DODOPA-90413 format. One record per residue: residue in one letter; y, x, z of N, C-alpha, C in turn. Coordinates in steps of 0.05 Angstrom, whole numbers, plus 5000, padded with zeros to 4 digits. Layout:
N
(pt a (Y X Z) (Y X Z) (Y X Z));
...
This chain:
263
(pt x (8123 9167 7398) (8125 9138 7401) (8141 9131 7426));
(pt x (8159 9111 7424) (8175 9102 7447) (8157 9088 7467));
(pt x (8166 9089 7492) (8150 9078 7514) (8145 9049 7512));
(pt x (8163 9034 7499) (8160 9005 7498) (8157 8995 7469));
(pt x (8149 9012 7452) (8146 9004 7424) (8125 8981 7422));
(pt x (8133 8960 7408) (8115 8937 7405) (8115 8918 7429));
(pt x (8131 8923 7449) (8133 8906 7472) (8157 8888 7470));
(pt x (8156 8864 7482) (8179 8846 7481) (8180 8831 7507));
(pt x (8205 8823 7514) (8208 8809 7539) (8236 8797 7542));
(pt x (8240 8784 7565) (8265 8770 7571) (8280 8783 7594));
(pt x (8306 8785 7591) (8323 8794 7612) (8342 8771 7620));
(pt x (8344 8765 7645) (8362 8745 7655) (8386 8758 7670));
(pt x (8406 8743 7674) (8428 8752 7692) (8450 8769 7678));
(pt x (8448 8772 7652) (8469 8787 7638) (8495 8771 7637));
(pt x (8516 8782 7648) (8542 8769 7649) (8562 8782 7630));
(pt x (8563 8809 7632) (8580 8825 7615) (8569 8853 7613));
(pt x (8584 8871 7601) (8574 8898 7596) (8573 8916 7620));
(pt x (8582 8905 7643) (8580 8920 7668) (8556 8912 7685));
(pt x (8543 8891 7677) (8520 8880 7692) (8497 8900 7691));
(pt x (8482 8901 7714) (8457 8916 7714) (8439 8906 7691));
(pt x (8439 8880 7687) (8422 8868 7666) (8428 8880 7639));
(pt x (8454 8885 7634) (8462 8896 7608) (8451 8924 7605));
(pt x (8453 8940 7625) (8442 8968 7624) (8412 8968 7622));
(pt x (8399 8949 7635) (8370 8947 7632) (8363 8940 7604));
(pt x (8377 8920 7592) (8372 8912 7565) (8375 8936 7546));
(pt x (8396 8951 7549) (8401 8974 7531) (8380 8995 7534));
(pt x (8371 9001 7559) (8350 9021 7563) (8324 9012 7551));
(pt x (8317 8986 7554) (8292 8976 7542) (8293 8978 7512));
(pt x (8316 8971 7500) (8319 8972 7471) (8316 9001 7461));
(pt x (8327 9020 7477) (8326 9048 7469) (8297 9059 7468));
(pt x (8280 9045 7483) (8251 9053 7483) (8234 9036 7465));
(pt x (8247 9021 7447) (8233 9006 7427) (8226 8978 7433));
(pt x (8235 8967 7456) (8228 8940 7463) (8246 8920 7448));
(pt x (8234 8896 7443) (8250 8874 7433) (8257 8857 7457));
(pt x (8283 8852 7460) (8293 8839 7484) (8306 8812 7477));
(pt x (8299 8791 7492) (8313 8766 7490) (8328 8761 7516));
(pt x (8348 8743 7515) (8365 8738 7539) (8363 8709 7547));
(pt x (8361 8705 7573) (8363 8678 7585) (8389 8678 7602));
(pt x (8405 8657 7599) (8431 8656 7611) (8437 8629 7623));
(pt x (8457 8628 7640) (8466 8603 7651) (8474 8583 7630));
(pt x (8469 8558 7633) (8478 8538 7614) (8509 8536 7614));
(pt x (8520 8526 7593) (8549 8523 7591) (8560 8536 7566));
(pt x (8579 8522 7554) (8590 8532 7529) (8604 8559 7531));
(pt x (8619 8563 7553) (8634 8588 7556) (8615 8611 7560));
(pt x (8594 8607 7576) (8574 8628 7580) (8559 8634 7553));
(pt x (8552 8612 7540) (8537 8615 7515) (8553 8631 7494));
(pt x (8579 8626 7493) (8596 8640 7474) (8596 8670 7481));
(pt x (8599 8676 7506) (8600 8704 7515) (8574 8718 7509));
(pt x (8551 8705 7516) (8525 8717 7512) (8519 8720 7482));
(pt x (8527 8700 7466) (8522 8702 7437) (8537 8726 7425));
(pt x (8561 8730 7435) (8577 8753 7425) (8564 8779 7432));
(pt x (8554 8782 7456) (8540 8806 7464) (8514 8809 7449));
(pt x (8499 8787 7446) (8474 8788 7431) (8478 8797 7402));
(pt x (8498 8787 7389) (8504 8796 7362) (8511 8825 7360));
(pt x (8526 8834 7379) (8534 8862 7380) (8511 8881 7385));
(pt x (8492 8872 7402) (8471 8890 7411) (8444 8885 7397));
(pt x (8444 8868 7376) (8420 8864 7361) (8399 8847 7375));
(pt x (8407 8829 7391) (8389 8811 7405) (8386 8785 7389));
(pt x (8362 8778 7381) (8358 8756 7363) (8352 8730 7377));
(pt x (8346 8731 7403) (8338 8706 7417) (8353 8703 7443));
(pt x (8365 8680 7448) (8378 8673 7473) (8371 8644 7479));
(pt x (8371 8638 7505) (8366 8610 7513) (8379 8605 7540));
(pt x (8387 8580 7546) (8398 8574 7572) (8376 8570 7592));
(pt x (8382 8577 7617) (8362 8573 7639) (8378 8572 7666));
(pt x (8377 8549 7679) (8390 8545 7704) (8371 8552 7727));
(pt x (8378 8573 7742) (8360 8582 7764) (8356 8561 7786));
(pt x (8373 8541 7787) (8371 8521 7808) (8356 8496 7799));
(pt x (8346 8496 7774) (8333 8472 7764) (8305 8479 7753));
(pt x (8285 8467 7766) (8257 8472 7757) (8254 8462 7728));
(pt x (8267 8440 7722) (8265 8429 7695) (8277 8448 7674));
(pt x (8300 8459 7681) (8313 8478 7663) (8296 8503 7659));
(pt x (8283 8513 7681) (8266 8536 7679) (8242 8531 7661));
(pt x (8229 8508 7664) (8207 8501 7647) (8215 8498 7618));
(pt x (8238 8485 7614) (8248 8481 7587) (8255 8508 7574));
(pt x (8267 8526 7591) (8275 8552 7581) (8250 8568 7572));
(pt x (8229 8568 7587) (8205 8583 7579) (8191 8570 7556));
(pt x (8194 8543 7554) (8183 8530 7530) (8198 8540 7505));
(pt x (8224 8542 7508) (8240 8553 7485) (8233 8582 7479));
(pt x (8227 8597 7500) (8219 8625 7495) (8192 8625 7480));
(pt x (8173 8608 7489) (8147 8607 7476) (8150 8600 7446));
(pt x (8167 8581 7440) (8169 8571 7413) (8187 8589 7395));
(pt x (8207 8601 7407) (8226 8617 7391) (8223 8647 7393));
(pt x (8208 8656 7413) (8206 8685 7418) (8177 8694 7419));
(pt x (8160 8677 7430) (8131 8683 7431) (8123 8693 7458));
(pt x (8098 8703 7460) (8088 8715 7485) (8104 8739 7492));
(pt x (8105 8745 7518) (8122 8767 7527) (8105 8787 7543));
(pt x (8116 8811 7545) (8103 8833 7560) (8117 8839 7586));
(pt x (8143 8830 7588) (8158 8836 7612) (8179 8814 7616));
(pt x (8188 8812 7642) (8209 8793 7649) (8226 8806 7671));
(pt x (8253 8805 7667) (8271 8817 7686) (8288 8795 7699));
(pt x (8286 8793 7725) (8301 8774 7741) (8324 8788 7754));
(pt x (8348 8783 7744) (8372 8796 7755) (8392 8775 7762));
(pt x (8385 8758 7782) (8400 8734 7788) (8405 8734 7819));
(pt x (8430 8730 7826) (8437 8727 7854) (8464 8712 7856));
(pt x (8467 8697 7878) (8492 8683 7882) (8494 8674 7911));
(pt x (8518 8676 7922) (8525 8664 7948) (8554 8657 7947));
(pt x (8561 8637 7963) (8589 8629 7965) (8606 8653 7975));
(pt x (8629 8658 7962) (8645 8681 7970) (8654 8679 7999));
(pt x (8658 8655 8009) (8666 8651 8037) (8645 8662 8057));
(pt x (8620 8661 8048) (8598 8671 8065) (8595 8701 8064));
(pt x (8611 8714 8048) (8610 8744 8045) (8635 8757 8056));
(pt x (8651 8741 8070) (8677 8751 8080) (8678 8755 8110));
(pt x (8667 8736 8124) (8669 8736 8153) (8644 8747 8166));
(pt x (8634 8732 8187) (8610 8740 8201) (8586 8725 8191));
(pt x (8563 8737 8192) (8538 8724 8184) (8533 8700 8202));
(pt x (8539 8702 8227) (8534 8681 8246) (8548 8655 8239));
(pt x (8569 8657 8223) (8584 8633 8215) (8574 8621 8188));
(pt x (8553 8631 8177) (8542 8621 8152) (8535 8591 8155));
(pt x (8543 8575 8137) (8536 8547 8138) (8508 8542 8129));
(pt x (8497 8519 8136) (8470 8512 8128) (8469 8510 8097));
(pt x (8490 8498 8086) (8491 8495 8057) (8493 8522 8043));
(pt x (8509 8540 8054) (8512 8566 8042) (8487 8583 8044));
(pt x (8473 8581 8066) (8447 8594 8070) (8427 8585 8049));
(pt x (8425 8558 8046) (8406 8547 8027) (8412 8555 7999));
(pt x (8438 8555 7992) (8446 8562 7965) (8438 8591 7958));
(pt x (8445 8609 7976) (8439 8638 7971) (8409 8643 7969));
(pt x (8394 8630 7986) (8364 8634 7985) (8353 8621 7960));
(pt x (8363 8598 7952) (8353 8584 7928) (8357 8601 7903));
(pt x (8382 8609 7898) (8389 8623 7874) (8378 8652 7874));
(pt x (8382 8666 7896) (8376 8695 7897) (8347 8702 7902));
(pt x (8333 8684 7915) (8305 8690 7922) (8285 8671 7910));
(pt x (8288 8645 7916) (8268 8626 7906) (8266 8626 7876));
(pt x (8288 8629 7862) (8287 8627 7833) (8267 8646 7820));
(pt x (8261 8668 7833) (8241 8687 7823) (8213 8673 7821));
(pt x (8208 8656 7840) (8181 8644 7842) (8174 8626 7818));
(pt x (8190 8606 7811) (8184 8590 7788) (8187 8605 7762));
(pt x (8205 8624 7761) (8208 8640 7736) (8183 8658 7732));
(pt x (8173 8670 7754) (8149 8686 7751) (8125 8669 7743));
(pt x (8124 8645 7755) (8102 8626 7748) (8102 8620 7718));
(pt x (8125 8614 7707) (8127 8607 7679) (8124 8631 7661));
(pt x (8135 8654 7670) (8132 8679 7654) (8103 8687 7652));
(pt x (8088 8683 7673) (8060 8691 7673) (8044 8676 7652));
(pt x (8052 8651 7646) (8038 8635 7626) (8042 8647 7598));
(pt x (8062 8663 7594) (8068 8676 7568) (8059 8705 7568));
(pt x (8042 8713 7587) (8032 8740 7589) (8001 8740 7588));
(pt x (7989 8732 7566) (7960 8730 7564) (7946 8757 7568));
(pt x (7959 8778 7561) (7947 8805 7564) (7958 8820 7587));
(pt x (7971 8806 7606) (7983 8820 7629) (8012 8827 7623));
(pt x (8025 8838 7642) (8053 8845 7638) (8066 8855 7664));
(pt x (8093 8856 7663) (8107 8867 7686) (8133 8851 7691));
(pt x (8138 8845 7716) (8162 8830 7725) (8178 8848 7743));
(pt x (8204 8849 7739) (8221 8866 7756) (8245 8849 7765));
(pt x (8252 8851 7790) (8276 8838 7801) (8294 8859 7814));
(pt x (8319 8851 7820) (8339 8869 7831) (8345 8863 7860));
(pt x (8344 8883 7877) (8350 8879 7905) (8372 8899 7914));
(pt x (8375 8901 7940) (8396 8919 7951) (8388 8926 7980));
(pt x (8398 8949 7990) (8392 8958 8016) (8398 8938 8038));
(pt x (8417 8920 8033) (8423 8899 8052) (8400 8882 8060));
(pt x (8378 8883 8045) (8353 8869 8052) (8340 8882 8076));
(pt x (8345 8908 8080) (8331 8924 8101) (8349 8930 8125));
(pt x (8375 8936 8119) (8394 8944 8139) (8419 8927 8138));
(pt x (8433 8926 8160) (8458 8910 8160) (8479 8924 8144));
(pt x (8490 8910 8124) (8513 8919 8108) (8535 8900 8114));
(pt x (8556 8908 8129) (8578 8889 8135) (8588 8875 8111));
(pt x (8592 8849 8114) (8602 8830 8093) (8581 8823 8072));
(pt x (8557 8836 8073) (8536 8828 8054) (8523 8802 8065));
(pt x (8522 8800 8091) (8515 8775 8105) (8491 8760 8094));
(pt x (8494 8735 8086) (8472 8718 8078) (8458 8729 8053));
(pt x (8472 8745 8037) (8459 8756 8013) (8438 8777 8022));
(pt x (8443 8791 8044) (8422 8809 8054) (8397 8795 8062));
(pt x (8401 8772 8075) (8378 8755 8083) (8363 8745 8058));
(pt x (8378 8737 8038) (8366 8728 8013) (8351 8750 7999));
(pt x (8362 8774 7999) (8348 8796 7987) (8323 8804 8002));
(pt x (8323 8801 8029) (8299 8806 8044) (8277 8786 8037));
(pt x (8285 8761 8033) (8265 8741 8023) (8256 8747 7995));
(pt x (8274 8757 7979) (8266 8765 7952) (8245 8787 7952));
(pt x (8249 8807 7969) (8230 8830 7970) (8203 8821 7981));
(pt x (8203 8803 8000) (8178 8792 8010) (8164 8776 7988));
(pt x (8180 8761 7972) (8168 8746 7950) (8155 8764 7930));
(pt x (8167 8787 7925) (8156 8807 7907) (8127 8814 7915));
(pt x (8124 8819 7941) (8097 8826 7951) (8077 8804 7948));
(pt x (8085 8779 7954) (8067 8757 7952) (8061 8750 7923));
(pt x (8080 8753 7905) (8076 8748 7877) (8057 8770 7865));
(pt x (8061 8794 7874) (8044 8816 7865) (8015 8810 7872));
(pt x (8010 8799 7896) (7983 8791 7904) (7972 8769 7886));
(pt x (7989 8748 7882) (7980 8725 7868) (7974 8731 7838));
(pt x (7990 8748 7826) (7988 8752 7797) (7973 8778 7789));
(pt x (7966 8794 7809) (7952 8819 7803) (7926 8815 7788));
(pt x (7912 8793 7794) (7886 8788 7781) (7890 8781 7751));
(pt x (7914 8775 7743) (7920 8769 7715) (7933 8794 7702));
(pt x (7931 8816 7715) (7942 8842 7705) (7972 8840 7701));
(pt x (7985 8825 7719) (8014 8823 7719) (8025 8836 7744));
(pt x (8042 8856 7740) (8054 8871 7762) (8082 8860 7769));
(pt x (8089 8860 7795) (8115 8850 7804) (8127 8871 7822));
(pt x (8151 8880 7815) (8164 8901 7831) (8194 8895 7833));
(pt x (8208 8909 7851) (8237 8906 7854) (8250 8933 7853));
(pt x (8274 8934 7843) (8291 8957 7844) (8313 8952 7864));
(pt x (8315 8968 7885) (8337 8966 7904) (8358 8986 7895));
(pt x (8378 8975 7882) (8399 8992 7869) (8422 8997 7888));
(pt x (8434 9021 7886) (8458 9027 7901) (8481 9009 7892));
(pt x (8503 9009 7907) (8526 8992 7900) (8540 9001 7874));
(pt x (8548 8982 7859) (8564 8987 7835) (8583 8964 7831));
(pt x (8606 8969 7819) (8627 8948 7817) (8620 8929 7794));
(pt x (8601 8912 7799) (8594 8890 7780) (8610 8865 7788));
(pt x (8608 8845 7771) (8622 8820 7776) (8611 8807 7802));
(pt x (8585 8809 7806) (8572 8797 7830) (8581 8812 7855));
(pt x (8582 8839 7853) (8589 8855 7876) (8618 8853 7884));
(pt x (8635 8845 7865) (8664 8844 7870) (8671 8825 7892));
(pt x (8654 8805 7898) (8660 8785 7918) (8653 8795 7946));
(pt x (8639 8817 7948) (8631 8828 7974) (8656 8843 7986));
(pt x (8662 8836 8011) (8686 8849 8023) (8683 8879 8025));
(pt x (8705 8893 8020) (8707 8922 8022) (8687 8936 8003));
(pt x (8681 8924 7980) (8662 8937 7962) (8672 8964 7952));
(pt x (8698 8967 7948) (8708 8993 7939) (8704 9015 7960));
(pt x (8709 9008 7985) (8705 9027 8006) (8675 9034 8009));
(pt x (8658 9014 8005) (8629 9018 8006) (8620 9038 7985));
(pt x (8630 9034 7961) (8623 9051 7938) (8632 9080 7943));
(pt x (8657 9083 7953) (8667 9110 7959) (8651 9124 7981));
(pt x (8644 9109 8001) (8628 9120 8024) (8600 9128 8015));
(pt x (8588 9111 7998) (8561 9117 7989) (8560 9144 7974));
(pt x (8580 9149 7958) (8581 9174 7943) (8583 9198 7961));
(pt x (8596 9195 7984) (8599 9217 8003) (8573 9222 8019));
(pt x (8558 9200 8024) (8535 9202 8042) (8509 9208 8026));
(pt x (8507 9197 8002) (8482 9200 7986) (8476 9230 7981));
(pt x (8451 9239 7984) (8444 9266 7979) (8453 9278 7952));
(pt x (8454 9261 7932) (8463 9270 7906) (8493 9270 7902));
(pt x (8507 9261 7923) (8537 9262 7923) (8550 9248 7900));
(pt x (8538 9225 7892) (8550 9209 7871) (8540 9181 7873));
(pt x (8554 9163 7860) (8545 9135 7858) (8526 9132 7835));
(pt x (8510 9112 7835) (8493 9107 7812) (8509 9097 7789));
(pt x (8498 9099 7766) (8509 9087 7742) (8488 9068 7731));
(pt x (8496 9050 7713) (8478 9030 7702) (8453 9042 7690));
(pt x (8456 9065 7677) (8433 9077 7664) (8411 9086 7684));
(pt x (8420 9091 7709) (8400 9098 7729) (8381 9075 7734));
(pt x (8392 9051 7736) (8375 9027 7740) (8360 9021 7715));
(pt x (8373 9025 7692) (8359 9020 7666) (8335 9038 7663));
(pt x (8338 9063 7670) (8315 9082 7667) (8292 9074 7685));
(pt x (8298 9067 7710) (8277 9059 7728) (8264 9033 7719));
(pt x (8279 9016 7706) (8267 8991 7695) (8247 8997 7673));
(pt x (8254 9017 7656) (8236 9025 7635) (8210 9034 7647));
(pt x (8211 9050 7668) (8187 9060 7682) (8170 9036 7692));
(pt x (8183 9017 7706) (8168 8995 7718) (8158 8975 7698));
(pt x (8171 8974 7674) (8162 8954 7654) (8144 8967 7633));
(pt x (8139 8993 7635) (8122 9006 7616) (8095 9012 7628));
(pt x (8077 9023 7612) (8050 9030 7622) (8050 9054 7640));
(pt x (8073 9068 7641) (8075 9091 7660) (8070 9083 7689));
(pt x (8077 9058 7695) (8074 9048 7722) (8051 9028 7725));
(pt x (8030 9033 7709) (8008 9014 7707) (7994 9009 7734));
(pt x (7996 9027 7753) (7984 9024 7779) (8003 9017 7801));
(pt x (8028 9008 7794) (8049 9003 7813) (8055 8973 7814));
(pt x (8051 8960 7837) (8059 8932 7840) (8065 8927 7870));
(pt x (8082 8907 7874) (8089 8899 7902) (8108 8919 7915));
(pt x (8121 8936 7899) (8138 8957 7910) (8167 8951 7907));
(pt x (8183 8963 7925) (8212 8963 7922) (8221 8992 7918));
(pt x (8230 8998 7894) (8238 9025 7887) (8268 9028 7891));
(pt x (8276 9047 7908) (8304 9052 7914) (8316 9070 7892));
(pt x (8337 9060 7880) (8352 9075 7860) (8380 9077 7870));
(pt x (8385 9096 7888) (8411 9097 7902) (8419 9126 7908));
(pt x (8409 9145 7893) (8415 9173 7897) (8407 9183 7924));
(pt x (8388 9170 7937) (8378 9178 7963) (8393 9167 7987));
(pt x (8412 9150 7982) (8428 9140 8005) (8411 9127 8026));
(pt x (8390 9112 8017) (8374 9097 8036) (8356 9115 8053));
(pt x (8354 9141 8046) (8338 9159 8062) (8353 9171 8086));
(pt x (8379 9167 8086) (8396 9180 8107) (8395 9165 8133));
(pt x (8390 9179 8155) (8391 9167 8182) (8418 9169 8194));
(pt x (8434 9188 8186) (8461 9191 8195) (8477 9204 8173));
(pt x (8503 9198 8171) (8519 9209 8150) (8527 9238 8157));
(pt x (8533 9254 8137) (8543 9281 8142) (8570 9278 8155));
(pt x (8576 9296 8174) (8601 9294 8190) (8626 9294 8172));
(pt x (8624 9309 8150) (8648 9311 8133) (8655 9284 8120));
(pt x (8637 9265 8120) (8643 9239 8108) (8663 9224 8125));
(pt x (8667 9232 8150) (8686 9219 8167) (8714 9231 8165));
(pt x (8716 9253 8151) (8741 9267 8150) (8761 9255 8130));
């Protein structure tokens, strides 16, 4: 029997076939899960998501604006009516102004700071609140983070601060929802050339460097994150909540790079 046979849930943040959300969806489907997609409102996005959904056998999609409480409530109402109760929810949403990812963190504007925190961190809170209402038998929620939440990553800037807030939110949500048998965890994924990552300055150099420094001497691929999502969203991790799981080929364990990485 597949690990997620008979389970169903929603994945957010899928933009294209390079997205972590896409690989998570594919990994969940491979283990027998029925997956629905929540996406940004807008005709262009809807057309793109509909095309992917038809190709990948996804029967349910709905719009959901991470910056609108009303849209989030309406989105989950649509999920309730068109998809039913869920066993898992994947939050793969982040955004910051590109200008705030180019220079110095100290130059971040008040508006840019608020935007990054709102979309990348706070959005998990109302989405988890609404998702929990559709998990009468318990469930699992997973979000996506990055090492910039813990350590300084040049040019990651305000997004690192937002991811730190996201990881703290995971712990508080795990406490709040644990009594309902709902687990909340995060995956801190290594860098990959996704649409979101492309706006981070020197992302190509960062990816090359990571492969040299990581103990496994390679960069992650989407399936690495997808596989860890299967673990966190299945009963295999029934005793795991409030955790940040690093999926970065061991890069985050290194205190200093190997000398050959400078050659």
